[in-house]
C-alpha positions as CSV (number, residue, x, y, z in Angstrom):
1,M,-93.9,28.9,148.0
2,P,-92.7,32.4,148.9
3,D,-94.7,35.3,147.9
4,Q,-93.7,37.1,144.8
5,K,-94.3,40.6,144.0
6,I,-96.5,41.2,141.1
7,S,-95.3,43.9,138.8
8,T,-97.8,46.2,137.2
9,R,-95.4,46.9,134.2
10,P,-95.9,44.9,131.1
11,A,-93.6,41.9,130.7
12,A,-90.8,42.2,128.0
13,E,-91.2,39.7,124.9
14,T,-88.3,38.0,123.2
15,I,-88.1,38.8,119.4
16,T,-86.5,36.2,117.1
17,P,-84.6,37.8,114.1
18,L,-85.8,36.8,110.6
19,R,-83.5,35.2,108.0
20,P,-83.3,36.8,104.6
21,G,-85.8,35.1,102.2
22,G,-87.1,33.0,105.0
23,E,-90.7,32.7,106.0
24,I,-92.0,33.7,109.4
25,N,-93.4,30.7,111.1
26,K,-93.4,28.6,107.8
27,K,-95.3,25.3,108.0
28,D,-94.9,22.0,106.0
29,P,-97.5,21.5,103.2
30,P,-100.2,18.9,103.7
31,A,-99.5,15.2,102.6
32,G,-102.0,15.3,99.7
33,V,-100.2,18.2,98.1
34,R,-96.9,16.3,98.3
35,R,-98.3,13.2,96.6
36,G,-99.7,15.2,93.7
37,R,-96.4,16.8,93.0
38,V,-94.6,13.4,92.9
39,I,-97.2,12.0,90.4
40,I,-96.9,14.9,88.1
41,L,-93.1,14.6,88.1
42,A,-93.3,10.9,87.3
43,L,-95.8,11.4,84.5
44,A,-93.5,14.1,82.9
45,V,-90.5,11.8,83.0
46,S,-92.5,8.9,81.6
47,L,-93.7,11.1,78.7
48,L,-90.2,12.2,77.8
49,L,-88.9,8.6,77.9
50,L,-91.8,7.5,75.7
51,I,-91.3,10.2,73.2
52,G,-87.5,9.6,73.0
53,G,-87.9,5.8,72.6
54,G,-90.5,6.2,69.9
55,G,-88.3,8.5,67.9
56,W,-85.4,6.1,68.2
57,L,-87.6,3.2,67.1
58,L,-88.8,5.0,64.0
59,H,-85.2,6.0,63.1
60,W,-84.1,2.4,63.5
61,L,-86.9,1.0,61.4
62,A,-86.2,3.5,58.6
63,D,-82.5,2.4,58.5
64,N,-83.1,-1.3,58.7
65,S,-86.3,-1.9,56.8
66,L,-84.5,-3.0,53.5
67,P,-83.0,-6.5,53.3
68,P,-79.4,-6.9,52.1
69,Q,-80.5,-8.3,48.7
70,A,-82.7,-5.5,47.8
71,S,-82.0,-3.8,44.5
72,P,-81.4,-0.1,44.2
73,G,-84.7,0.3,42.4
74,N,-86.6,-1.1,45.4
75,R,-84.8,1.1,48.0
76,S,-86.7,4.1,46.9
77,S,-90.0,2.5,47.7
78,V,-88.7,1.4,51.1
79,K,-87.5,4.9,51.9
80,T,-90.8,6.3,50.7
81,T,-92.7,3.9,53.0
82,A,-90.4,4.9,55.9
83,R,-91.0,8.6,55.1
84,E,-94.7,8.0,54.9
85,T,-94.7,6.7,58.5
86,I,-93.2,10.0,59.6
87,S,-95.3,13.1,59.2
88,P,-93.7,16.4,58.3
89,A,-94.6,17.7,61.7
90,S,-92.5,14.9,63.3
91,E,-89.4,16.1,61.5
92,K,-89.7,19.5,63.1
93,R,-90.7,18.4,66.6
94,A,-90.2,15.4,68.9
95,P,-91.3,12.1,67.2
96,V,-94.6,10.5,68.2
97,P,-94.4,6.8,69.2
98,A,-95.5,4.5,66.3
99,D,-97.6,1.5,66.5
100,P,-95.3,-1.6,66.5
101,V,-98.0,-3.7,64.8
102,Q,-98.3,-1.2,61.9
103,L,-94.6,-1.0,61.5
104,K,-94.4,-4.8,61.3
105,Q,-97.0,-4.8,58.6
106,D,-95.2,-2.1,56.6
107,R,-92.0,-4.1,56.8
108,Q,-93.7,-7.2,55.5
109,E,-95.2,-5.2,52.6
110,V,-91.7,-3.9,51.6
111,K,-90.2,-7.4,51.7
112,Q,-93.1,-8.8,49.6
113,K,-92.7,-6.0,47.0
114,I,-88.9,-6.6,46.7
115,A,-89.5,-10.4,46.2
116,T,-92.2,-9.7,43.6
117,D,-90.0,-7.3,41.6
118,A,-87.1,-9.8,41.7
119,A,-89.3,-12.6,40.5
120,K,-90.7,-10.4,37.6
121,S,-87.2,-9.2,36.5
122,A,-85.2,-12.4,36.5
123,P,-87.1,-15.7,36.4
124,Q,-85.8,-16.6,33.0
125,R,-82.2,-15.6,34.0
126,G,-82.4,-17.7,37.1
127,R,-83.5,-20.8,35.1
128,K,-80.8,-20.2,32.5
129,R,-78.1,-19.7,35.2
130,G,-79.2,-23.0,36.7
131,E,-78.9,-24.8,33.4
132,T,-75.5,-23.2,32.7
133,I,-74.1,-24.2,36.1
134,E,-75.1,-27.8,35.6
135,T,-73.4,-27.9,32.2
136,V,-70.3,-26.3,33.5
137,M,-70.1,-28.7,36.4
138,Q,-70.4,-31.7,34.0
139,L,-67.6,-30.3,31.8
140,M,-65.4,-29.7,34.8
141,A,-65.9,-33.2,36.0
142,S,-65.1,-34.6,32.6
143,A,-62.0,-32.4,32.4
144,R,-60.7,-33.7,35.7
145,Q,-61.3,-37.3,34.6
146,H,-59.3,-36.6,31.4
147,E,-56.5,-35.2,33.4
148,K,-56.5,-38.2,35.7
149,N,-56.3,-40.5,32.6
150,G,-53.4,-38.4,31.2
151,D,-55.5,-37.1,28.3
152,F,-54.5,-33.5,28.5
153,G,-55.9,-32.7,25.1
154,G,-59.4,-33.8,26.1
155,A,-59.0,-32.0,29.4
156,L,-58.0,-28.8,27.6
157,A,-61.1,-29.0,25.3
158,D,-63.5,-29.5,28.3
159,W,-61.9,-26.6,30.3
160,Q,-62.1,-24.3,27.3
161,K,-65.7,-25.1,26.7
162,A,-66.5,-24.6,30.3
163,V,-64.9,-21.1,30.3
164,E,-66.7,-20.2,27.1
165,I,-70.1,-21.1,28.7
166,D,-69.4,-19.4,32.0
167,P,-66.6,-16.8,31.8
168,D,-67.0,-16.1,35.5
169,A,-66.0,-19.7,36.5
170,G,-62.7,-18.9,38.1
171,Q,-61.9,-22.5,38.9
172,A,-62.3,-23.4,35.2
173,R,-60.1,-20.5,34.1
174,R,-57.3,-21.4,36.5
175,A,-57.5,-25.1,35.4
176,L,-57.4,-24.1,31.8
177,K,-54.3,-22.1,32.3
178,R,-52.7,-24.9,34.3
179,V,-53.5,-27.5,31.6
180,R,-52.2,-25.2,28.8
181,H,-48.9,-24.9,30.8
182,L,-48.6,-28.6,31.2
183,I,-49.3,-29.3,27.5
184,A,-46.7,-26.6,26.5
185,G,-44.2,-28.2,28.8
186,R,-44.7,-31.6,27.3
187,R,-44.5,-30.3,23.8
188,F,-41.3,-28.5,24.7
189,Q,-39.7,-31.6,26.0
190,Q,-40.8,-33.6,23.0
191,L,-39.4,-31.0,20.6
192,M,-36.1,-30.9,22.5
193,S,-35.8,-34.7,22.4
194,E,-36.5,-34.9,18.7
195,G,-34.1,-32.0,18.0
196,L,-31.2,-33.5,19.9
197,A,-31.8,-36.9,18.4
198,A,-31.6,-35.3,14.9
199,L,-28.5,-33.5,15.9
200,Y,-26.7,-36.7,17.0
201,A,-27.9,-38.3,13.7
202,S,-26.2,-35.5,11.7
203,D,-29.6,-34.4,10.4
204,Y,-28.9,-30.8,11.2
205,R,-31.7,-29.2,9.2
206,A,-34.4,-31.3,11.0
207,A,-32.7,-30.6,14.3
208,R,-32.8,-26.9,13.7
209,S,-36.5,-27.0,12.7
210,K,-37.4,-28.8,15.9
211,L,-35.3,-26.6,18.1
212,L,-36.8,-23.4,16.6
213,Q,-40.3,-24.7,17.4
214,A,-39.1,-25.4,21.0
215,R,-37.8,-21.8,21.3
216,Q,-41.2,-20.4,20.3
217,I,-42.6,-22.1,23.5
218,K,-39.7,-21.0,25.8
219,P,-37.9,-18.1,24.1
220,E,-35.6,-17.6,27.1
221,S,-34.5,-21.3,27.5
222,R,-30.8,-21.7,27.9
223,E,-31.1,-25.3,26.9
224,V,-32.6,-24.4,23.5
225,A,-29.9,-21.7,22.9
226,D,-27.1,-24.2,23.6
227,A,-28.6,-26.8,21.3
228,L,-29.1,-24.3,18.5
229,S,-25.6,-23.1,18.9
230,Q,-24.4,-26.7,18.4
231,V,-26.6,-27.1,15.3
232,D,-25.4,-23.9,13.8
233,Q,-21.8,-24.9,14.3
234,A,-22.4,-28.3,12.8
235,L,-24.2,-26.7,9.8
236,R,-21.3,-24.3,9.3
237,L,-18.8,-27.1,9.4
238,E,-20.9,-29.2,7.0
239,R,-21.2,-26.3,4.6
240,M,-17.4,-25.7,4.8
241,E,-16.7,-29.3,4.0
242,K,-19.1,-29.2,1.1
243,L,-17.5,-26.1,-0.3
244,G,-14.1,-27.7,0.2
245,R,-15.1,-30.7,-1.9
246,K,-16.6,-28.4,-4.5
247,A,-13.4,-26.3,-4.7
248,R,-11.2,-29.4,-5.0
249,A,-13.4,-30.8,-7.8
250,A,-13.1,-27.4,-9.6
251,E,-9.3,-27.5,-9.2
252,K,-9.2,-30.9,-10.7
253,A,-11.3,-29.7,-13.6
254,E,-9.1,-26.6,-13.8
255,D,-12.2,-24.5,-13.3
256,W,-10.3,-22.0,-11.2
257,Q,-13.1,-19.4,-11.2
258,Q,-15.5,-21.8,-9.5
259,A,-12.7,-23.0,-7.1
260,L,-12.0,-19.4,-6.1
261,K,-15.8,-18.8,-5.5
262,A,-16.0,-21.8,-3.2
263,Y,-12.9,-20.8,-1.2
264,L,-14.2,-17.2,-0.8
265,A,-17.5,-18.6,0.5
266,V,-15.6,-20.6,3.2
267,L,-13.6,-17.5,4.2
268,E,-16.7,-15.5,4.6
269,M,-17.8,-17.9,7.3
270,D,-14.4,-18.1,8.9
271,A,-11.4,-16.0,7.7
272,S,-8.9,-18.2,9.5
273,I,-9.6,-21.5,7.7
274,Q,-6.2,-22.5,6.2
275,F,-7.3,-24.7,3.4
276,A,-9.4,-21.9,2.1
277,I,-6.6,-19.4,2.4
278,Q,-4.2,-21.6,0.5
279,G,-6.8,-22.6,-2.1
280,K,-7.7,-18.9,-2.7
281,S,-4.0,-18.2,-3.4
282,R,-3.7,-21.1,-5.9
283,A,-6.8,-20.1,-7.7
284,L,-5.8,-16.5,-8.1
285,E,-2.4,-17.5,-9.5
286,Q,-3.8,-20.0,-12.0
287,L,-6.4,-17.5,-13.1
288,R,-3.6,-14.9,-13.7
289,L,-1.6,-17.3,-15.8
290,S,-4.6,-18.5,-17.7
291,K,-5.6,-15.0,-18.5
292,R,-2.2,-14.1,-19.9
293,L,-2.0,-17.2,-21.9
294,D,-5.4,-16.7,-23.4
295,F,-4.4,-13.1,-24.4
296,F,-1.4,-14.2,-26.5
297,L,-3.3,-17.2,-27.9
298,A,-6.2,-14.9,-29.0
299,N,-3.8,-12.2,-30.4
300,P,-0.7,-13.9,-31.9
301,H,0.1,-10.8,-34.0
302,V,1.2,-8.9,-30.9
303,L,4.2,-11.2,-30.9
304,E,5.6,-9.2,-33.8
305,S,6.4,-6.6,-31.2
306,D,9.7,-7.1,-29.5
307,S,8.4,-6.1,-26.1
308,Q,5.3,-8.4,-26.3
309,L,7.5,-11.3,-27.6
310,H,9.7,-10.8,-24.6
311,N,6.7,-10.9,-22.3
312,A,5.5,-14.1,-23.9
313,V,8.9,-15.7,-23.3
314,L,8.8,-14.7,-19.6
315,L,5.2,-16.1,-19.3
316,L,6.3,-19.5,-20.8
317,A,9.1,-19.7,-18.2
318,E,6.7,-18.9,-15.4
319,V,4.2,-21.5,-16.5
320,E,6.9,-24.1,-17.0
321,T,7.9,-23.8,-13.3
322,T,4.4,-23.9,-11.8
323,A,3.5,-27.0,-9.8
324,L,-0.1,-27.1,-10.9
325,R,0.1,-27.5,-14.7
326,G,-3.0,-29.5,-15.6
327,P,-3.8,-30.8,-19.0
328,K,-5.7,-27.6,-20.0
329,L,-3.0,-25.3,-18.9
330,N,-0.3,-27.4,-20.5
331,A,-2.2,-27.4,-23.8
332,R,-2.2,-23.6,-23.8
333,F,1.4,-23.5,-22.8
334,V,2.4,-25.7,-25.7
335,R,0.4,-23.6,-28.2
336,L,2.1,-20.4,-26.9
337,Q,5.5,-22.0,-27.2
338,Q,4.8,-22.7,-30.8
339,L,3.7,-19.2,-31.5
340,V,6.8,-17.8,-29.8
341,K,9.1,-20.1,-31.7
342,T,7.5,-19.1,-34.9
343,A,7.7,-15.4,-34.0
344,Q,11.4,-15.9,-33.2
345,T,12.2,-17.7,-36.5
346,P,13.6,-15.2,-39.1
347,V,12.5,-15.2,-42.7
348,R,14.9,-14.5,-45.6
349,V,14.3,-11.1,-47.2
350,I,16.1,-9.9,-50.4
351,I,16.1,-6.2,-51.3
352,E,17.2,-5.0,-54.8
353,S,18.2,-1.4,-55.6
354,D,20.2,0.7,-58.2
355,N,23.4,1.4,-56.2
356,R,22.4,5.2,-56.2
357,T,19.5,5.1,-53.7
358,R,20.2,5.1,-50.0
359,V,18.0,2.3,-48.4
360,A,16.9,2.2,-44.8
361,V,14.5,-0.3,-43.0
362,Y,12.5,0.8,-40.0
363,R,13.1,-1.2,-36.8
364,V,16.3,-2.6,-38.5
365,G,18.5,0.4,-39.6
366,K,20.2,2.1,-42.6
367,L,21.5,-0.3,-45.3
368,G,23.1,2.3,-47.6
369,R,23.6,2.0,-51.5
370,F,23.6,-1.5,-53.0
371,A,22.3,-3.5,-55.9
372,V,21.2,-6.5,-53.8
373,H,21.0,-6.9,-50.0
374,E,19.8,-9.9,-48.0
375,L,18.2,-9.7,-44.5
376,Q,16.9,-12.2,-41.9
377,L,13.7,-10.6,-40.5
378,R,11.3,-12.0,-37.9
379,P,7.7,-12.2,-39.0
380,G,6.1,-8.8,-38.9
381,I,5.4,-5.7,-40.9
382,Y,8.3,-3.6,-42.0
383,T,8.7,-0.2,-43.8
384,V,11.6,0.2,-46.4
385,V,12.6,3.8,-47.4
386,G,14.7,4.9,-50.4
387,S,16.2,8.4,-50.7
388,R,18.4,10.1,-53.4
389,D,19.5,13.7,-53.9
390,G,17.3,15.5,-56.5
391,Y,14.8,12.6,-56.5
392,Q,11.6,11.9,-54.6
393,D,11.8,9.5,-51.7
394,V,10.3,6.0,-52.1
395,R,8.5,4.0,-49.4
396,R,7.7,0.3,-49.5
397,R,5.8,-1.8,-47.0
398,I,6.5,-5.5,-46.6
399,V,4.7,-8.1,-44.6
400,V,6.9,-10.9,-43.3
401,K,4.9,-14.0,-42.4
402,A,6.1,-17.0,-40.5
403,G,6.9,-19.9,-42.7
404,Q,7.5,-17.9,-45.8
405,P,10.5,-19.2,-47.7
406,I,11.8,-15.9,-49.2
407,V,10.5,-12.3,-49.4
408,R,11.8,-10.1,-52.3
409,L,11.6,-6.3,-52.6
410,S,12.9,-3.8,-55.2
411,I,13.4,-0.1,-54.3
412,A,15.0,2.8,-56.2
413,C,14.4,6.6,-56.5
414,R,13.7,7.5,-60.2
415,V,11.5,10.6,-60.1
416,K,13.4,13.8,-60.3
417,I,12.4,16.8,-58.3
């Protein structure tokens, strides 16, 4: 190898620059140190998982320790037990894992306490409920059998008793409602059949009674309304016929007041009934004639008046031309005829005077001076007046009665003034 020259100057060293934050000539840690770190990290993670799992377990047990059938009174004890398993410190910091065996025992104690409380509070009620259910079941079975046999009355009684014993029996309540509806329907059909049968038999009052009972069951039934309308119409016609017979009987008996009353009753039901309209007219006419006849017959003296006598004559003519002159009316007619004839028949009246006195008769006229004067006067009351110059007047009143043979009167003025 060729000779090299050895320099006496120190050799130059290469300097590696340092990185910020880096270590100069840093070496890896030993293997034992690395294993220790890993173990510590694993222990920390396990501890955290254990603490978290224990807290969750305690929380789950506190929420699910009571069974669904527990009463509100027992929940307080369960919550108290759950709270007793958690210390006040655990509420402020991470929960400590609980012993699963202890938790199971606590849960068993809670269940046993709930069962004991329930047994103490309702043993008698449970036995009674059992007996009630048995009775209700028997009644329901009996009611179904009655329905099957068509005995809805017996079924109704059993369903009612079952509901009375156990008001919470929904099936019995529904069945009771259904049976009542069936019974009402059957009763409705029965009443309708009986009512229509009575209607066709012309027993209108019985028909109306049955139909009114049916309407109480079904107030909105069109069938009932139509049948009642027919009954009412039939009853109205029956009453009209009855009133018509009564009116005709009254006419025959010449009881025109009763006849008029009957005709008016018919017209109140239907103002267009012709026989009632005509009957009313006849009755009013006969009543008018009878009233006038009765007036003259009860007061014959009024015939002394010329005007009243004239009215009586007109009345006789009207009665004579009427078509309905029954025996009673005819008897009154004849009596009035006799009164009128008597009132029209004059009576012979002789007046004597002195040939100096002027004589006048009221309602007749002035007769003058005479010794004797004869008159024909109708029955009645007359006033005769005598007057003479220088003498006091003289008045005489004479009563002329029908059937008298002769009436004599003397009148003369003899007292000087």
